[in-house]
Steps between C-alpha positions, in 0.01 A plus 500: 500500500295805594477788248607835635355805332683828486363849504622773270771598754637147503386428857388138546125461545427174682142364495328477840556159657150502651205524265310737732793745515526522122414829328237514226391768256197723550319302232562173688401672829174627348423150380579357845261754662233459228522874425591703201850648469340847503334424833823404675667803347226714663559322828872586491417867460249500789698267729213254519664198333764251602865593548697531179861545397622751243826530325502771236183445301465135591237407754505158669296329767610224737260203500518479881393869535203440262389193703531690831306797359217265387487330844480837679180567306319170569172510697266238629185706459383843381429601865870442586621734222670823593656732242877462480 
C-alpha cells in the first residue's frame, strides 16, 4: 500500500513515480550541486541557477532540472569554455 500525504488544504499529494521527477528541498539541492544553500539562494535572485518551484515560502527543485543544468555547464577543456 502506498502512503498518500495530504497538504494543509486536504488535497492529496502523491509522490513522483519517477525518481528524477521528484522534488527536493533547497538543502538537498545544494548538497546535490556541492554548493552552499546561500549560494543557490543567490543564484535564484540573479537567475543564474537551475529552475526551481515555489509555493508560498517553500522552494523545491526537481532532480531532473538539476542534472540538466549541470550537463549544460560541462566542458571538455578550458579553451571550449564560453560564459553562460
